[in-house]
C-alpha positions in Angstrom: 18.8 97.7 39.4 22.1 98.3 37.6 22.7 101.9 36.5 25.1 103.0 33.8 25.3 106.5 35.3 25.2 106.3 39.1 24.4 109.1 41.5 27.8 109.5 43.1 30.6 107.0 42.9 34.2 107.4 44.3 37.1 108.1 42.0 40.3 106.1 42.7 43.0 107.5 40.5 45.7 108.3 43.0 47.6 106.3 45.6 44.7 104.3 46.9 46.0 100.9 45.8 49.6 101.6 46.8 48.6 102.9 50.3 46.2 100.0 50.7 48.9 97.5 49.9 51.2 99.1 52.4 48.6 99.0 55.1 47.8 95.3 54.4 51.5 94.3 54.3 52.1 96.1 57.6 49.6 93.8 59.2 48.1 96.8 60.9 44.5 96.8 59.7 42.6 97.7 62.9 42.6 101.0 64.8 46.4 101.5 64.9 48.9 102.0 62.1 50.7 104.8 60.4 48.0 105.8 57.9 45.6 106.9 60.7 48.3 109.3 61.9 49.2 110.4 58.4 45.5 111.0 57.5 45.0 113.1 60.6 48.2 115.1 60.1 47.4 116.0 56.5 43.8 116.9 57.4 45.1 119.1 60.3 47.5 120.9 57.9 44.6 121.6 55.6 42.4 123.0 58.4 45.3 124.9 60.0 43.4 126.2 63.0 41.6 122.9 63.9 42.4 119.3 64.7 40.6 116.2 63.7 40.0 112.8 65.2 39.5 110.1 62.5 36.5 107.9 63.3 34.6 105.1 61.7 31.5 106.9 60.4 29.8 110.3 60.2 27.1 109.0 62.5 29.6 107.9 65.2 31.3 111.3 64.9 27.9 113.1 65.5 27.2 110.9 68.5 30.6 111.5 70.0 30.3 115.2 69.4 27.0 115.3 71.2 28.6 113.4 74.1 31.4 116.0 74.2 28.8 118.8 74.3 27.2 117.2 77.4 24.0 116.1 75.8 22.2 113.5 77.9 18.9 112.1 78.8 16.1 114.6 78.9 17.9 117.3 77.0 16.7 119.0 73.8 18.8 119.5 70.7 17.7 121.7 67.8 18.1 119.9 64.5 17.6 120.8 60.9 14.6 119.0 59.5 15.7 118.8 55.9 18.4 116.2 56.1 19.2 112.5 56.4 18.0 110.8 59.6 21.6 110.2 60.8 21.7 113.9 61.7 19.1 113.4 64.4 19.4 109.7 65.3 22.4 110.2 67.7 20.3 112.7 69.7 17.8 109.8 70.3 20.7 107.4 71.2 21.5 109.7 74.2 17.9 109.8 75.4 17.6 113.4 74.4 14.9 114.9 72.2 15.4 116.6 68.8 13.4 119.8 68.0 13.1 120.2 64.2 13.5 123.5 62.4 12.5 124.2 58.8 14.9 125.5 56.0 15.1 128.8 54.2 14.6 128.6 50.5 17.9 130.0 49.3 20.5 127.5 50.5 17.9 124.9 51.6 19.6 124.8 55.0 18.3 125.7 58.5 16.5 129.1 58.7 18.2 131.5 61.1 14.9 133.2 61.8 13.0 130.0 62.6 16.0 128.8 64.6 15.6 131.8 66.9 11.8 131.3 67.1 12.4 127.7 68.3 15.0 128.8 70.9 12.6 131.4 72.3 9.8 128.9 72.4 11.9 126.4 74.4 13.3 129.1 76.7 9.7 130.3 77.5 9.1 126.9 79.1 12.4 126.5 80.8 14.0 124.1 78.2 17.2 125.7 76.9 18.4 123.6 74.0 21.7 121.9 74.7 23.1 122.3 71.1 22.2 123.2 67.5 22.8 120.6 64.8 22.9 122.2 61.4 23.7 120.6 58.0 25.4 121.9 54.9 23.1 120.2 52.5 24.6 118.6 49.4 27.8 120.5 50.2 26.1 124.0 50.3 27.1 126.1 53.3 24.3 127.4 55.5 23.9 131.1 56.3 26.5 130.8 59.1 26.9 134.5 60.0 23.2 134.7 60.9 23.1 131.3 62.6 26.3 132.0 64.7 24.8 135.4 65.8 21.7 133.6 67.1 23.7 130.8 68.8 26.0 133.4 70.5 23.0 135.5 71.6 21.6 132.5 73.5 24.9 130.8 74.3 24.1 127.5 72.6 26.9 125.6 70.9 26.8 124.8 67.2 27.5 121.3 65.9 28.2 121.4 62.2 27.1 118.3 60.3 29.5 118.7 57.4 29.0 115.1 56.2 28.3 116.3 52.7 30.5 119.4 52.8 34.1 118.3 52.9 36.1 121.1 51.4 33.2 123.5 51.1 33.9 127.0 52.4 32.0 129.9 54.0 33.7 133.3 54.2 36.9 131.5 53.1 36.7 129.2 56.2 36.1 125.5 55.8 32.7 124.1 56.8 33.1 122.1 59.9 35.4 124.8 61.5 32.7 127.4 62.1 31.0 125.9 65.2 32.2 124.4 68.4 32.5 121.0 66.8 32.3 119.8 63.2 31.9 116.3 61.8 32.5 114.8 58.4 31.6 111.5 56.6 33.8 109.6 54.2 31.2 107.0 53.2 31.3 105.2 49.8 29.3 107.9 47.9 30.9 111.0 49.4 33.3 113.4 47.5 36.1 112.0 49.7 35.5 108.3 50.2 37.4 106.0 52.5 34.9 103.3 51.9 33.6 104.3 55.3 34.7 106.5 58.0 34.2 109.9 59.5 35.9 112.6 61.5 35.3 115.0 64.4 36.9 118.5 64.2 37.5 121.2 66.8 39.9 123.9 67.8 39.4 123.0 71.4 42.3 120.8 72.4 40.6 119.5 75.5 37.6 118.3 73.3 40.0 116.7 70.8 41.8 114.8 73.6 38.6 113.7 75.1 37.3 112.5 71.7 40.5 110.4 71.2 40.1 108.9 74.7 36.4 108.0 74.3 36.7 106.7 70.8 39.1 104.1 71.9 36.9 102.5 74.6 38.1 105.1 77.2 41.1 103.0 77.9 43.5 104.4 80.5 47.2 104.9 79.6 48.3 101.9 81.6 50.0 98.6 80.8 46.7 96.8 81.5 43.1 97.5 80.6 41.5 99.9 82.9 38.4 102.1 82.3 37.0 104.9 84.3 34.3 105.9 81.8 32.1 104.3 79.2 33.9 104.5 75.9 33.1 103.6 72.3 34.7 101.6 69.5 34.7 104.6 67.1 38.3 104.9 65.8 38.9 104.7 62.1 40.8 101.6 60.9 44.2 101.8 59.2 43.0 100.5 55.8 40.2 103.1 55.6 42.8 105.8 56.6 45.1 104.6 53.8 42.3 105.1 51.2 41.3 108.3 52.8 44.8 109.8 52.7 45.0 109.0 49.0 41.6 110.7 48.4 42.6 113.7 50.5 45.6 114.2 48.3 43.2 114.7 45.3 40.4 116.5 47.1 40.8 119.9 45.4 40.6 118.3 42.0 37.5 116.4 43.0 35.9 119.7 44.2 36.8 121.5 41.0 35.3 118.7 38.9 32.0 118.6 40.9 31.7 122.4 40.6 32.2 122.0 36.8 29.6 119.3 36.7 27.1 121.6 38.4 28.0 124.4 36.0 27.5 122.1 33.0 24.1 121.0 34.2 23.1 124.7 34.6 24.2 125.3 31.1 22.5 122.3 29.6 19.2 122.9 31.4 19.1 126.6 31.1 16.6 126.6 28.2 14.1 124.4 30.0 11.5 126.5 31.8 10.4 125.3 35.3 13.8 123.9 36.4 15.8 125.7 39.1 18.9 124.9 41.2 20.1 125.2 44.8 21.6 128.7 45.2 25.2 129.4 46.1 25.2 132.5 48.2 27.9 135.1 47.8 29.7 134.1 51.0 29.8 130.4 50.1 31.8 128.0 48.0 30.1 124.7 47.7 31.8 121.4 46.8 28.5 120.5 45.0 28.7 117.0 46.3 25.4 116.4 44.5 23.7 118.7 42.0 20.1 119.0 42.9 17.3 120.6 40.9 13.7 121.6 41.6 11.0 120.9 39.0 7.9 123.1 38.8 5.4 120.6 37.4 3.0 123.3 36.4 5.6 124.7 34.0 7.5 121.6 32.9 4.5 119.3 32.6 6.3 116.5 34.5 7.0 115.8 38.2 10.2 114.9 39.9 9.0 111.3 40.2 8.1 111.1 36.5 11.6 112.3 35.7 13.2 109.8 38.1 11.3 106.9 36.5 12.2 108.1 33.0 15.9 108.4 33.9 15.8 105.0 35.6 14.4 103.4 32.4 17.5 104.8 30.6 20.0 103.5 33.1 20.5 106.8 34.9 20.3 106.9 38.7 18.7 109.9 40.4 17.3 110.4 43.9 14.6 112.4 45.6 15.9 115.1 48.0 15.8 114.2 51.7 12.3 113.6 53.1 12.1 116.1 56.0 12.6 114.5 59.4 9.4 116.1 60.8 7.5 114.2 58.1 9.1 110.8 58.9 6.8 108.4 60.8 9.5 107.6 63.3 9.6 111.2 64.4 5.9 112.0 64.2 5.8 113.1 67.9 8.6 115.6 67.6 7.9 119.3 67.6 8.6 121.2 64.4 9.1 124.9 63.8 8.5 126.3 60.4 6.2 126.2 57.4 6.4 124.2 54.1 9.8 125.1 52.7 11.4 121.7 53.3 8.3 119.9 52.2 8.1 121.8 49.0 11.8 121.0 48.3 11.1 117.3 48.9 8.0 117.4 46.7 9.8 119.1 43.8 13.4 118.1 44.1 15.7 115.5 42.6 19.4 114.8 42.7 21.2 114.2 39.4 24.3 112.0 38.7 27.3 113.9 40.0 30.2 111.4 40.0 33.6 113.1 39.6 34.4 111.1 36.5 31.4 112.4 34.5 32.4 114.3 31.3 30.5 116.8 29.2 29.3 114.1 26.8 28.0 112.0 29.7 26.0 115.0 31.0 24.6 115.7 27.5 23.3 112.1 27.4 21.8 112.4 30.8 20.0 115.7 30.0 
């Protein structure tokens, strides 16, 4: 179905066309070319303390990050349940096993208390988790101080899935720079879109060098093709990097606009009882990639699905929140720690159109 107001579309108002033409005219469209270096350099300057490796998707970035953390067959990795399946699928790729943990109701991200419960349970049977994969859902930073304290206590590395949180901050530090490794996604509907692509981030130079090596098929630095390890075809292409660089130049403006869109929804919906929003805790500054609301059907008289259908009939795209991974048929045998927080969020929640180019009048029509 064609929607007049889409959930999240990219905004191309900068140098996207100019840089793309340069990349095409250079003849360098694959995994070499100046725009890959320029994109990485600009991102590095933004992060200051960390370096990135530009890759071809958020999923490949997660997979490579798990490889770098030494995850292998038979290992266990703690994963946030309330997220997209790509946060856990790479664990399965490696022959390891995810252990799902419920969310807390404030930020909707992984619960620090339940995280510790899960770790203690696994330690009691001699299965120390190899890593913790947390997600900053819809751009909202998780409660990192508490999570980091738990991770340090049991000496388990944190892998930040910041696919939805480019530019979000926690305690004035960028999401993706708070754990051992962070990953980003630049997919078509993200706040920074390269049409596809992702990145791996770390302040560990050895990990960054290893990521660059493995992401280019683990080719040795020789005048002929020689490989000592199994590598991956994960490097970002030059054309995506050209678009990504132009988007990166505009990122702060995109974030401010999405934050204003969220604020406008709060204003326009403030007089409707039974509707609530994802909380932004004091320590956090979300990019509000998507504005998500909860609907208390007992108060509003309508459900999230009824609202979705009504919006759809009026040419407005919306979407359910993520179905928790522990409720997905493909993961039915996976152990879950928690209660019903993520299920309640899924049952009540819906994402509203959040494209950067929405104006106040657009949002009035949507509401």
